[in-house]
Backbone as CSV, one residue per row, in Angstrom:
resi,resn,N_x,N_y,N_z,CA_x,CA_y,CA_z,C_x,C_y,C_z
1,MET,123.326,69.423,127.392,123.341,70.585,126.484,122.909,70.240,125.055
2,PRO,123.447,69.128,124.444,123.007,68.767,123.097,121.506,68.543,123.019
3,ASN,120.969,67.888,124.128,119.529,67.637,124.155,118.738,68.942,124.196
4,ASP,119.245,69.912,124.983,118.575,71.220,125.072,118.531,71.896,123.708
5,LYS,119.665,71.833,122.993,119.710,72.446,121.658,118.740,71.756,120.705
6,PHE,118.684,70.423,120.837,117.779,69.665,119.969,116.319,70.051,120.227
7,PHE,115.955,70.163,121.512,114.573,70.500,121.857,114.221,71.915,121.420
8,LYS,115.182,72.839,121.574,114.947,74.214,121.132,114.728,74.261,119.622
9,PHE,115.600,73.529,118.891,115.457,73.477,117.435,114.139,72.832,117.032
10,ASN,113.790,71.743,117.737,112.556,71.026,117.440,111.327,71.897,117.681
11,ASN,111.357,72.661,118.787,110.239,73.564,119.096,110.119,74.668,118.062
12,MET,111.271,75.225,117.655,111.267,76.285,116.647,110.735,75.753,115.326
13,PHE,111.164,74.551,114.968,110.697,73.925,113.737,109.185,73.690,113.783
14,THR,108.685,73.262,114.942,107.243,73.012,115.118,106.446,74.296,114.950
15,VAL,106.949,75.394,115.542,106.266,76.693,115.432,106.230,77.148,113.984
16,LEU,107.376,77.042,113.289,107.435,77.447,111.878,106.503,76.602,111.021
17,LYS,106.435,75.321,111.345,105.568,74.402,110.604,104.104,74.794,110.780
18,ARG,103.744,75.175,112.024,102.369,75.596,112.304,102.040,76.888,111.568
19,GLU,103.007,77.836,111.578,102.785,79.109,110.878,102.596,78.873,109.387
20,PHE,103.401,77.970,108.837,103.296,77.651,107.404,101.924,77.063,107.091
21,LYS,101.468,76.144,107.944,100.155,75.520,107.744,99.041,76.552,107.848
22,LEU,99.197,77.486,108.826,98.178,78.523,109.006,98.118,79.428,107.788
23,LYS,99.280,79.863,107.282,99.314,80.723,106.096,98.716,80.008,104.894
24,LYS,99.040,78.717,104.761,98.517,77.927,103.656,97.007,77.825,103.742
25,LEU,96.499,77.609,104.973,95.051,77.517,105.194,94.370,78.830,104.864
26,MET,94.985,79.962,105.310,94.401,81.282,105.036,94.379,81.561,103.540
27,ASN,95.464,81.206,102.834,95.506,81.410,101.381,94.441,80.589,100.672
28,MET,94.221,79.359,101.171,93.189,78.499,100.594,91.805,79.113,100.799
29,LYS,91.588,79.692,101.988,90.297,80.326,102.287,90.066,81.537,101.400
30,VAL,91.141,82.317,101.187,91.026,83.501,100.324,90.689,83.091,98.903
31,GLN,91.401,82.062,98.375,91.144,81.604,97.013,89.741,81.043,96.876
32,LYS,89.281,80.325,97.906,87.933,79.778,97.885,86.904,80.910,97.886
33,ALA,87.169,81.953,98.696,86.259,83.106,98.752,86.206,83.804,97.401
34,LYS,87.382,83.971,96.768,87.429,84.623,95.457,86.628,83.832,94.434
35,SER,86.825,82.521,94.446,86.146,81.666,93.480,84.633,81.730,93.637
36,SER,84.162,81.667,94.883,82.713,81.677,95.117,82.101,83.044,94.853
37,GLN,82.827,84.117,95.197,82.283,85.456,95.027,82.279,85.893,93.567
38,LEU,83.250,85.401,92.773,83.264,85.761,91.357,81.999,85.296,90.657
39,ASN,81.424,84.207,91.141,80.179,83.698,90.557,78.991,84.585,90.893
40,LYS,79.171,85.487,91.882,78.070,86.334,92.319,78.086,87.715,91.661
41,ILE,79.116,88.012,90.880,79.210,89.331,90.253,78.045,89.541,89.293
42,ASP,77.408,90.701,89.419,76.326,91.060,88.510,76.954,91.608,87.228
43,LEU,76.963,90.794,86.193,77.642,91.166,84.947,77.018,92.379,84.274
44,THR,75.769,92.681,84.605,75.115,93.858,84.017,75.681,95.154,84.609
45,LYS,76.385,95.044,85.748,76.934,96.232,86.417,78.404,96.469,86.088
46,ILE,79.012,95.535,85.353,80.427,95.665,85.028,80.666,96.836,84.086
47,GLN,81.740,97.586,84.359,82.122,98.724,83.524,83.441,98.402,82.833
48,ASN,83.506,98.625,81.525,84.748,98.400,80.789,84.802,99.342,79.590
49,GLU,85.774,99.136,78.710,85.963,100.044,77.571,84.800,99.993,76.591
50,GLU,84.112,98.857,76.534,82.947,98.737,75.641,81.675,99.250,76.316
51,LYS,81.557,98.988,77.608,80.375,99.407,78.378,80.843,100.379,79.453
52,THR,80.836,101.654,79.109,81.485,102.658,79.964,80.573,103.257,81.025
53,ASP,79.262,103.009,80.958,78.343,103.575,81.941,78.601,102.981,83.322
54,TYR,78.713,103.852,84.326,78.959,103.392,85.691,77.638,103.163,86.412
55,ALA,77.521,102.014,87.105,76.254,101.609,87.729,75.991,102.297,89.062
56,GLY,77.007,102.917,89.656,76.825,103.440,91.012,76.795,104.950,91.121
57,ILE,76.310,105.639,90.088,76.321,107.111,90.108,75.474,107.673,91.248
58,GLU,74.342,107.047,91.513,73.478,107.514,92.614,74.229,107.483,93.943
59,GLU,75.035,106.423,94.144,75.818,106.318,95.375,76.918,107.374,95.428
60,LEU,77.481,107.725,94.271,78.502,108.771,94.235,77.945,110.106,94.722
61,TRP,76.725,110.435,94.284,76.090,111.676,94.725,75.828,111.656,96.235
62,LYS,75.387,110.505,96.728,75.140,110.363,98.168,76.429,110.558,98.956
63,ASN,77.477,109.909,98.495,78.755,109.995,99.198,79.304,111.412,99.200
64,GLU,79.151,112.120,98.075,79.638,113.505,98.033,78.871,114.386,99.010
65,LYS,77.588,114.168,99.098,76.724,115.000,99.938,76.885,114.695,101.428
66,LEU,77.063,113.406,101.764,76.931,112.983,103.159,78.233,112.560,103.838
67,LEU,79.288,112.261,103.069,80.505,111.697,103.669,81.691,112.654,103.560
68,ASN,81.522,113.828,104.109,82.553,114.856,103.988,83.831,114.482,104.739
69,ASN,83.707,114.019,105.984,84.894,113.631,106.761,85.635,112.480,106.087
70,TYR,84.879,111.516,105.624,85.438,110.342,104.944,86.218,110.763,103.698
71,ASN,85.615,111.597,102.864,86.266,112.023,101.626,87.501,112.879,101.886
72,ARG,87.413,113.772,102.863,88.565,114.606,103.201,89.730,113.755,103.713
73,ASP,89.398,112.710,104.458,90.445,111.854,104.993,91.139,111.070,103.875
74,ILE,90.376,110.631,102.894,90.982,109.941,101.754,91.981,110.858,101.050
75,VAL,91.565,112.101,100.802,92.456,113.072,100.160,93.696,113.302,101.014
76,HIS,93.498,113.438,102.313,94.627,113.671,103.230,95.642,112.531,103.135
77,LYS,95.162,111.286,103.093,96.056,110.132,103.082,96.715,109.916,101.717
78,LEU,95.963,110.126,100.658,96.512,109.883,99.324,97.452,110.994,98.861
79,SER,97.326,112.166,99.460,98.123,113.318,99.008,99.410,113.501,99.807
80,LYS,99.743,112.557,100.645,100.893,112.683,101.550,102.184,113.019,100.818
81,PHE,102.383,112.449,99.631,103.637,112.645,98.917,103.490,113.609,97.739
82,SER,102.496,114.489,97.810,102.342,115.506,96.769,102.563,116.890,97.359
83,THR,102.859,117.851,96.501,103.037,119.234,96.922,102.129,120.120,96.083
84,GLN,102.151,121.408,96.376,101.339,122.372,95.636,101.735,122.407,94.160
85,ASN,102.988,122.067,93.872,103.482,122.132,92.491,103.468,120.785,91.772
86,SER,103.012,119.758,92.438,102.986,118.434,91.816,101.972,118.378,90.678
87,LYS,102.355,117.694,89.613,101.404,117.422,88.535,100.654,116.147,88.896
88,VAL,99.326,116.274,89.043,98.520,115.204,89.624,97.390,114.801,88.683
89,LEU,97.130,113.499,88.614,96.014,112.949,87.848,95.180,112.060,88.748
90,GLU,93.844,112.230,88.703,92.960,111.281,89.370,92.461,110.277,88.335
91,PHE,92.755,109.013,88.557,92.356,107.939,87.662,91.014,107.370,88.135
92,GLY,89.966,107.620,87.314,88.609,107.212,87.697,87.997,108.239,88.629
93,ALA,87.774,109.439,88.117,87.435,110.582,88.972,85.968,110.659,89.386
94,GLY,85.091,109.914,88.711,83.684,109.946,89.098,83.076,111.328,88.937
95,LEU,82.480,111.837,90.018,81.875,113.173,90.006,82.915,114.286,90.143
96,GLY,84.111,113.912,90.580,85.122,114.922,90.898,85.101,115.316,92.358
97,THR,84.465,114.499,93.191,84.366,114.789,94.631,85.736,114.953,95.264
98,LEU,86.622,113.999,95.022,87.963,114.075,95.607,88.809,115.128,94.911
99,ALA,88.621,115.293,93.611,89.383,116.311,92.873,89.083,117.714,93.411
100,LYS,87.811,117.976,93.723,87.422,119.273,94.301,88.089,119.487,95.647
101,LEU,88.066,118.441,96.481,88.687,118.542,97.800,90.197,118.679,97.678
102,TRP,90.783,117.941,96.737,92.231,118.027,96.499,92.614,119.454,96.131
103,GLN,91.817,120.070,95.279,92.080,121.446,94.848,92.017,122.416,96.024
104,SER,91.001,122.253,96.873,90.833,123.184,97.999,91.809,122.903,99.139
105,GLU,92.095,121.626,99.395,92.966,121.259,100.516,94.450,121.438,100.178
106,LYS,94.820,121.107,98.943,96.239,121.125,98.550,96.593,122.327,97.683
107,ASN,95.596,123.151,97.351,95.805,124.292,96.457,96.458,123.838,95.157
108,ASN,95.967,122.715,94.654,96.525,122.079,93.461,95.374,121.406,92.714
109,LYS,95.129,121.849,91.495,94.000,121.322,90.721,94.438,120.111,89.911
110,PRO,93.947,118.910,90.266,94.352,117.723,89.505,93.653,117.635,88.162
111,GLU,94.289,116.954,87.227,93.595,116.548,86.012,92.819,115.262,86.338
112,CYS,91.857,114.937,85.490,91.017,113.771,85.760,90.983,112.834,84.565
113,LEU,90.719,111.564,84.840,90.439,110.585,83.800,89.165,109.858,84.190
114,GLU,88.220,109.780,83.256,86.939,109.125,83.523,86.387,108.561,82.223
115,ILE,86.038,107.258,82.220,85.558,106.641,80.981,84.047,106.802,80.781
116,ASP,83.299,107.094,81.846,81.856,107.292,81.722,81.593,108.659,81.082
117,ALA,80.907,108.676,79.957,80.696,109.914,79.194,79.921,110.960,79.986
118,SER,78.883,110.546,80.711,78.071,111.499,81.473,78.880,112.122,82.606
119,LEU,79.730,111.316,83.262,80.570,111.841,84.338,81.673,112.733,83.784
120,ARG,82.182,112.380,82.623,83.213,113.202,81.975,82.653,114.590,81.655
121,LYS,81.423,114.628,81.163,80.765,115.901,80.868,80.593,116.723,82.140
122,LEU,80.235,116.034,83.242,80.075,116.713,84.526,81.402,117.288,85.012
123,LEU,82.467,116.518,84.885,83.793,116.972,85.314,84.248,118.196,84.527
124,LEU,83.991,118.183,83.228,84.326,119.346,82.404,83.523,120.561,82.856
125,GLY,82.262,120.336,83.204,81.417,121.417,83.705,81.889,121.964,85.039
126,ARG,82.563,121.121,85.801,83.097,121.549,87.098,84.485,122.173,86.960
127,GLY,84.948,122.297,85.731,86.194,123.013,85.482,87.454,122.182,85.445
128,PHE,87.308,120.851,85.368,88.485,119.982,85.353,88.835,119.537,83.937
129,LEU,90.123,119.517,83.633,90.591,118.896,82.402,90.379,117.397,82.564
130,CYS,89.636,116.785,81.640,89.263,115.385,81.813,89.629,114.557,80.585
131,HIS,90.376,113.495,80.812,90.785,112.580,79.755,89.856,111.367,79.718
132,LYS,89.764,110.762,78.538,88.914,109.584,78.368,89.681,108.289,78.608
133,THR,90.929,108.235,78.157,91.752,107.035,78.304,93.189,107.418,78.647
134,LEU,93.948,106.459,79.173,95.365,106.689,79.442,96.148,106.858,78.151
135,GLU,95.708,106.142,77.107,96.421,106.168,75.832,96.466,107.552,75.198
136,GLU,95.453,108.378,75.479,95.415,109.708,74.857,96.273,110.727,75.602
137,ILE,96.802,110.348,76.754,97.623,111.267,77.552,99.080,111.155,77.111
138,ASN,99.680,112.288,76.738,101.069,112.269,76.254,102.000,113.032,77.193
139,LYS,101.734,112.916,78.475,102.581,113.550,79.490,102.731,112.600,80.667
140,THR,103.593,112.952,81.619,103.748,112.156,82.826,103.437,113.024,84.049
141,TYR,103.160,112.356,85.160,102.722,113.042,86.382,103.638,112.712,87.557
142,ASP,103.670,113.639,88.513,104.399,113.382,89.761,103.637,112.381,90.620
143,LEU,102.318,112.435,90.529,101.490,111.533,91.322,100.184,111.246,90.594
144,ILE,99.792,109.982,90.590,98.466,109.583,90.140,97.773,108.933,91.337
145,TYR,96.552,109.332,91.614,95.815,108.691,92.705,94.514,108.101,92.172
146,THR,94.049,107.082,92.850,92.825,106.410,92.438,92.111,105.867,93.668
147,SER,90.835,106.127,93.755,90.047,105.725,94.924,88.848,104.887,94.500
148,ASN,88.789,103.662,95.004,87.666,102.749,94.731,87.430,102.563,93.232
149,VAL,88.515,102.287,92.511,88.447,102.118,91.055,89.006,100.775,90.596
150,LEU,90.181,100.392,91.086,90.860,99.190,90.580,90.018,97.929,90.712
151,GLU,89.171,97.879,91.732,88.330,96.693,91.937,87.291,96.507,90.842
152,HIS,87.077,97.545,90.012,86.137,97.475,88.891,86.802,96.939,87.620
153,ILE,88.126,96.751,87.655,88.878,96.420,86.444,89.309,94.959,86.481
154,LYS,88.922,94.214,85.456,89.230,92.780,85.422,90.734,92.537,85.370
155,ASP,91.420,93.143,84.410,92.868,92.977,84.283,93.556,94.170,84.944
156,ASP,93.584,94.170,86.257,94.128,95.313,86.987,95.647,95.430,86.842
157,VAL,96.343,94.308,86.669,97.801,94.359,86.510,98.177,95.119,85.239
158,SER,97.451,94.871,84.168,97.700,95.575,82.908,97.519,97.081,83.082
159,VAL,96.496,97.472,83.817,96.238,98.898,84.060,97.322,99.499,84.950
160,LEU,97.771,98.762,85.955,98.851,99.255,86.812,100.117,99.505,86.000
161,LYS,100.397,98.650,85.030,101.564,98.831,84.163,101.401,100.082,83.298
162,LYS,100.184,100.319,82.825,99.923,101.519,82.019,100.065,102.779,82.876
163,LEU,99.583,102.714,84.109,99.707,103.856,85.015,101.178,104.150,85.300
164,ASN,101.972,103.096,85.441,103.400,103.271,85.694,104.060,104.111,84.604
165,LYS,103.647,103.886,83.356,104.224,104.614,82.220,103.854,106.098,82.223
166,LYS,102.798,106.452,82.944,102.354,107.849,82.991,102.865,108.578,84.226
167,ILE,103.725,107.926,84.984,104.287,108.521,86.191,105.773,108.794,85.986
168,LYS,106.234,109.939,86.455,107.655,110.277,86.362,108.472,109.325,87.228
169,VAL,109.734,109.141,86.875,110.628,108.319,87.691,110.648,108.877,89.111
170,ASN,110.473,108.004,90.081,110.377,108.343,91.509,109.054,109.010,91.884
171,GLY,108.158,109.147,90.898,106.814,109.619,91.209,106.008,108.514,91.882
172,CYS,104.795,108.843,92.310,104.027,107.895,93.119,102.637,107.602,92.562
173,LEU,102.168,106.408,92.887,100.790,105.993,92.653,100.155,105.786,94.026
174,ALA,99.069,106.501,94.303,98.376,106.403,95.594,97.033,105.706,95.379
175,ILE,96.815,104.619,96.111,95.668,103.740,95.868,94.814,103.573,97.117
176,TYR,93.503,103.654,96.909,92.529,103.375,97.971,91.516,102.386,97.405
177,VAL,91.443,101.194,97.997,90.564,100.138,97.486,89.887,99.407,98.647
178,PRO,88.785,98.692,98.380,88.166,97.865,99.419,89.051,96.676,99.757
179,ALA,89.069,96.289,101.039,89.953,95.229,101.507,89.189,93.960,101.888
180,PHE,89.895,92.849,101.830,89.463,91.518,102.275,88.329,90.935,101.426
181,MET,88.690,89.926,100.654,87.730,89.279,99.769,86.590,88.599,100.530
182,PHE,86.847,88.151,101.759,85.767,87.494,102.487,84.679,88.473,102.938
183,LEU,84.956,89.786,102.804,83.934,90.790,103.090,83.038,91.071,101.881
184,TYR,83.406,90.512,100.732,82.647,90.750,99.494,81.179,90.361,99.697
185,ASN,80.275,91.296,99.353,78.839,91.003,99.483,78.055,91.587,98.312
186,HIS,76.737,91.581,98.430,75.877,92.014,97.327,76.069,93.492,96.987
187,LEU,76.540,94.297,97.950,76.783,95.711,97.658,77.983,95.867,96.715
188,ASP,78.985,95.018,96.898,80.115,95.006,95.964,79.640,94.586,94.576
189,SER,78.858,93.523,94.550,78.357,93.007,93.273,77.503,94.032,92.544
190,SER,76.703,94.777,93.301,75.728,95.695,92.690,76.366,96.870,91.967
191,VAL,77.641,97.165,92.288,78.332,98.272,91.596,79.482,97.763,90.730
192,GLY,79.524,96.436,90.478,80.473,95.889,89.518,81.876,95.649,90.020
193,HIS,82.024,95.284,91.311,83.354,94.957,91.830,83.752,93.542,91.431
194,TYR,84.923,93.398,90.839,85.466,92.071,90.574,86.038,91.456,91.846
195,ARG,86.492,92.311,92.749,87.207,91.817,93.924,87.240,92.868,95.027
196,ARG,87.567,92.405,96.228,88.120,93.224,97.287,89.552,92.725,97.448
197,TYR,90.476,93.579,97.856,91.894,93.236,97.790,92.456,92.681,99.102
198,GLU,93.300,91.656,98.949,94.175,91.226,100.026,95.458,92.051,99.928
199,LYS,96.056,92.354,101.065,97.263,93.190,101.070,98.381,92.566,100.228
200,LYS,98.637,91.284,100.444,99.706,90.601,99.728,99.443,90.621,98.222
201,GLU,98.185,90.424,97.837,97.799,90.412,96.426,98.127,91.736,95.744
202,LEU,97.723,92.839,96.372,97.944,94.147,95.756,99.429,94.490,95.698
203,ILE,100.161,94.158,96.739,101.600,94.417,96.746,102.285,93.653,95.606
204,GLU,101.930,92.380,95.446,102.538,91.570,94.386,102.222,92.127,93.000
205,LYS,100.996,92.612,92.827,100.607,93.177,91.537,101.371,94.470,91.254
206,LEU,101.589,95.266,92.270,102.343,96.512,92.101,103.815,96.230,91.785
207,LEU,104.371,95.224,92.420,105.756,94.840,92.125,105.887,94.368,90.678
208,LEU,104.887,93.636,90.197,104.886,93.189,88.800,104.841,94.373,87.835
209,ALA,104.205,95.466,88.281,104.071,96.661,87.441,105.238,97.635,87.620
210,ASN,106.312,97.169,88.269,107.545,97.950,88.422,107.406,99.112,89.402
211,PHE,106.669,98.889,90.474,106.601,99.845,91.582,107.320,99.245,92.789
212,ARG,107.722,100.115,93.697,108.152,99.651,95.019,107.208,100.264,96.041
213,ILE,107.012,99.578,97.149,106.010,99.995,98.133,106.622,100.958,99.143
214,LYS,106.039,102.140,99.260,106.456,103.105,100.279,105.623,102.943,101.549
215,GLU,104.306,102.789,101.383,103.415,102.615,102.529,102.296,101.660,102.150
216,CYS,101.855,100.871,103.123,100.725,99.970,102.893,100.035,99.712,104.230
217,TYR,98.775,100.090,104.347,98.057,99.910,105.608,96.547,99.931,105.366
218,TYR,95.805,99.484,106.360,94.345,99.453,106.269,93.746,100.763,106.766
219,SER,92.501,100.979,106.406,91.776,102.172,106.849,90.365,101.779,107.270
220,ASP,89.871,102.428,108.311,88.504,102.234,108.822,88.333,100.874,109.500
221,SER,88.951,100.737,110.668,88.898,99.482,111.419,87.488,99.153,111.893
222,ILE,86.717,100.153,112.284,85.334,99.889,112.695,84.501,99.488,111.480
223,GLY,84.765,100.124,110.349,84.048,99.789,109.122,84.223,98.338,108.725
224,PHE,85.366,97.736,109.099,85.606,96.305,108.844,84.494,95.462,109.447
225,PHE,84.103,95.785,110.696,83.078,94.998,111.382,81.670,95.341,110.897
226,THR,81.434,96.619,110.606,80.097,96.987,110.126,79.817,96.364,108.764
227,TRP,80.875,96.250,107.917,80.689,95.668,106.581,80.351,94.182,106.661
228,LEU,80.771,93.524,107.746,80.456,92.111,107.930,78.955,91.871,108.038
229,PHE,78.243,92.873,108.574,76.826,92.687,108.870,75.903,93.556,108.023
230,VAL,76.509,94.364,107.116,75.666,95.243,106.300,74.809,94.406,105.350
231,ARG,73.552,94.775,105.264,72.621,94.019,104.428,71.934,94.893,103.378
232,SER,72.063,96.198,103.502,71.424,97.106,102.551,72.211,98.402,102.480
233,LYS,71.952,99.192,101.454,72.617,100.477,101.310,72.171,101.407,102.434
234,GLY,73.123,102.202,102.925,72.823,103.077,104.054,71.847,104.183,103.712
235,THR,70.965,104.477,104.652,70.058,105.619,104.494,70.854,106.901,104.720
236,ASP,70.267,108.032,104.336,70.960,109.309,104.510,71.330,109.544,105.968
237,SER,70.410,109.258,106.876,70.657,109.507,108.304,71.777,108.614,108.833
238,LYS,71.822,107.357,108.379,72.872,106.442,108.831,74.235,106.864,108.303
239,LEU,74.277,107.304,107.035,75.539,107.751,106.450,76.056,109.007,107.152
240,LYS,75.142,109.928,107.467,75.525,111.146,108.193,76.099,110.804,109.566
241,PHE,75.439,109.884,110.265,75.882,109.475,111.600,77.252,108.808,111.522
242,TYR,77.403,107.931,110.556,78.681,107.244,110.352,79.793,108.257,110.105
243,ASP,79.530,109.229,109.240,80.567,110.194,108.862,80.914,111.131,110.015
244,LYS,79.921,111.515,110.791,80.135,112.502,111.856,80.721,111.885,113.117
245,PHE,80.300,110.653,113.445,80.698,110.068,114.723,81.554,108.796,114.602
246,ILE,81.139,107.868,113.758,81.825,106.575,113.688,83.177,106.680,112.988
247,TYR,83.201,107.318,111.819,84.445,107.351,111.053,85.581,108.084,111.780
248,PRO,85.327,109.251,112.408,86.426,109.901,113.148,86.990,109.011,114.255
249,PHE,86.108,108.278,114.956,86.586,107.378,116.010,87.360,106.212,115.408
250,SER,86.865,105.693,114.284,87.552,104.617,113.581,88.943,105.074,113.145
251,ASN,89.030,106.295,112.680,90.309,106.868,112.246,91.275,106.978,113.424
252,LEU,90.731,107.319,114.586,91.542,107.401,115.800,92.099,106.028,116.166
253,LEU,91.247,105.003,116.085,91.702,103.638,116.355,92.787,103.222,115.363
254,ASP,92.582,103.582,114.096,93.588,103.273,113.074,94.952,103.831,113.466
255,SER,94.953,105.052,113.973,96.207,105.736,114.293,96.935,105.108,115.481
256,THR,96.224,104.315,116.290,96.859,103.650,117.439,97.529,102.339,117.039
257,GLY,97.358,101.941,115.767,98.014,100.726,115.303,97.103,99.712,114.642
258,PHE,95.786,99.925,114.764,94.845,98.987,114.155,94.993,98.951,112.629
259,LYS,95.491,100.047,112.052,95.604,100.100,110.587,96.574,99.059,110.036
260,TYR,97.419,98.508,110.895,98.342,97.463,110.443,97.748,96.064,110.604
261,LEU,96.539,95.998,111.166,95.902,94.704,111.420,94.736,94.427,110.487
262,PHE,93.811,95.379,110.389,92.623,95.181,109.555,91.931,96.516,109.336
263,GLY,91.025,96.518,108.371,90.232,97.705,108.066,89.352,97.406,106.865
264,LYS,88.351,98.232,106.658,87.424,98.028,105.533,88.100,98.300,104.196
265,ASN,89.098,99.180,104.217,89.792,99.557,102.983,91.293,99.401,103.139
266,LEU,91.966,99.443,102.007,93.412,99.287,101.959,94.013,100.481,101.225
267,ILE,95.055,101.059,101.802,95.751,102.193,101.198,97.188,101.790,100.893
268,VAL,97.611,102.046,99.670,98.995,101.766,99.274,99.565,102.983,98.553
269,ILE,100.739,103.396,98.971,101.500,104.409,98.239,102.699,103.685,97.628
270,ALA,102.747,103.673,96.289,103.797,102.947,95.567,104.599,103.933,94.725
271,GLN,105.900,103.727,94.664,106.788,104.619,93.911,107.308,103.932,92.649
272,LYS,107.307,104.678,91.564,107.851,104.143,90.314,109.349,103.967,90.440
273,GLN,109.834,102.796,90.038,111.268,102.513,90.123,112.005,103.030,88.893
């Protein structure tokens, strides 16, 4: 009996040791990927407070025109914890594609924040109240959502802390970002992405910003594999096909449990503590 206990303990210790080594190896690979990919960022495409022009406006127009199912699904997932009466802000609103859908789907018109002057003018023309910076906002919101924005910000933790201050106690921050740094390619670089996110990384950053995690999962499991082999921006016909046929099937796979394993994007709903 003592020998049996010893062997059981020894086997358990061996398994834990292997898991630790595997996690350590994966973390090393992620850090190596981050280091190598940061050298590939096109600095002319970076957007910040001094250089506010966004490099991917042409892609925004394409996405609004051709990716209706994709955009509606983002709104559906990010709006889970909002109601018709919620005070909502979109952080980094772009053209207002999601804000328009949010208004029609949730019967709730969000306010917007956008640092690009040309996009801000467009948002105002589309009837949205649009802020230039978080600092100029003197109110709090029930929910702030942001889609494909945080990866453009060098000091994302600082911004998450600022967003926390603009959310009511127990209010939520809903985030949609690109996932997995090893998927980073020239398309990320061309629109000024500093990173693609690892799940653990984003969770840790949100905890530092005084949020607690309500939900965290991947989105677009098929897109994970297509992004591995993408070499150029999609043509109109390819984007239409993806939106009409591939994305709905990918969403179905996500719902069977794949969303907890991998996906092209990462969704986090975090609550202010």
